[in-house]
C-alpha positions in Angstrom: -73.3 198.8 -52.9 -71.2 198.0 -49.9 -67.5 197.1 -49.5 -68.6 194.7 -46.8 -66.6 193.5 -43.8 -62.9 193.0 -43.5 -62.2 189.5 -44.7 -58.5 188.9 -43.6 -55.1 190.5 -43.4 -51.9 189.2 -44.9 -48.4 189.2 -43.4 -45.3 188.4 -45.5 -42.8 187.0 -43.1 -39.4 185.3 -42.8 -40.5 184.0 -39.4 -43.3 181.7 -40.5 -43.0 179.2 -37.6 -42.6 181.8 -34.9 -45.6 183.8 -36.4 -47.8 180.7 -36.5 -47.0 180.0 -32.9 -47.8 183.6 -31.8 -51.2 183.5 -33.4 -51.9 180.0 -32.0 -50.5 180.4 -28.5 -51.3 184.1 -27.8 -54.5 184.7 -29.8 -55.7 181.1 -29.9 -56.2 181.2 -33.7 -56.1 177.8 -35.4 -53.9 176.9 -38.4 -56.3 175.5 -41.0 -56.9 174.6 -44.7 -55.1 176.8 -47.2 -55.2 176.6 -51.0 -52.3 174.8 -52.7 -50.5 178.0 -53.7 -47.0 177.8 -55.3 -45.5 179.5 -52.3 -45.4 178.4 -48.6 -47.5 179.9 -45.9 -50.3 179.3 -43.5 -53.9 180.5 -42.9 -54.9 181.2 -39.3 -58.6 180.8 -38.4 -60.9 182.5 -35.9 -64.4 181.1 -35.5 -64.1 179.1 -38.7 -62.8 182.0 -40.8 -59.3 182.4 -42.2 -58.6 185.9 -40.9 -54.8 185.9 -41.0 -53.0 184.8 -44.1 -49.2 184.3 -43.7 -46.8 184.1 -46.7 -43.4 182.6 -46.0 -40.8 184.8 -47.8 -37.7 183.2 -46.1 -36.6 181.4 -49.4 -36.9 184.7 -51.4 -34.8 187.8 -51.8 -37.8 189.9 -50.5 -36.8 191.9 -47.4 -38.7 191.4 -44.2 -40.5 194.6 -43.3 -39.9 195.7 -39.7 -43.5 196.6 -38.9 -46.9 196.9 -40.5 -45.9 199.9 -42.7 -48.6 202.5 -43.1 -51.2 200.3 -41.5 -50.9 201.1 -37.8 -52.8 198.0 -36.4 -55.3 195.3 -37.0 -58.2 195.0 -34.6 -60.4 192.0 -33.5 -63.7 192.1 -31.6 -62.7 189.8 -28.8 -64.0 188.0 -25.7 -62.2 187.0 -22.5 -60.5 190.2 -21.5 -59.2 188.9 -18.1 -58.0 185.6 -19.6 -56.1 187.4 -22.3 -54.4 189.7 -19.8 -53.4 186.7 -17.7 -52.1 184.8 -20.8 -50.0 187.8 -21.9 -48.6 188.3 -18.4 -47.8 184.6 -18.1 -46.0 184.6 -21.4 -44.1 187.8 -20.4 -45.3 189.5 -23.6 -45.5 193.3 -23.4 -48.9 194.7 -23.9 -50.9 197.9 -23.3 -54.5 198.2 -21.9 -56.6 201.2 -22.7 -60.2 202.4 -22.2 -61.9 204.0 -25.1 -63.2 207.4 -23.9 -67.0 207.6 -23.8 -67.5 204.1 -25.1 -67.8 200.9 -23.0 -64.8 199.2 -24.6 -61.5 198.2 -23.2 -58.6 197.4 -25.5 -55.4 195.3 -25.3 -52.6 196.0 -27.7 -49.9 193.4 -28.4 -47.3 193.1 -31.1 -46.7 190.0 -33.2 -43.1 188.7 -34.1 -43.1 190.8 -37.3 -43.9 194.1 -35.6 -47.6 194.0 -36.5 -49.7 195.7 -33.8 -52.8 193.7 -32.8 -55.7 195.5 -31.1 -58.2 193.4 -29.1 -61.5 195.1 -28.3 -63.7 194.0 -25.4 -67.2 195.1 -24.8 -67.2 195.9 -21.0 -70.9 194.9 -20.6 -70.5 191.5 -22.2 -67.3 191.0 -20.2 -68.9 191.9 -16.9 -66.2 194.6 -16.3 -67.1 197.4 -14.0 -63.8 198.9 -12.9 -60.6 200.1 -14.4 -58.5 197.4 -16.0 
């Protein structure tokens, strides 16, 4: 038996439009097909897979959570470290860059409009990175 790989994560938001724009403009995910649920939302795709599911709770009495609760962050294996740093700087979005000790991985942490922390992991060898970010 195996649990398998993470399929997607779900965000319940009162900021659907702003959240869709963040994932499209910052992370370059694409809004795509979504089943005809009885509630509004969006599915955001990366490499053909719907990895972020958004549920619009703006027309409900459900309260918007201020962050990702007990889940600290969501991580993506990413490509284009320098390009992402430049994009975040040009958008004046706060972010943090870290090196993973003893591993050839650099990380970028950025927060979405709902307070969900997104971790982007970059393999330094595949990125051609040889010096401190």
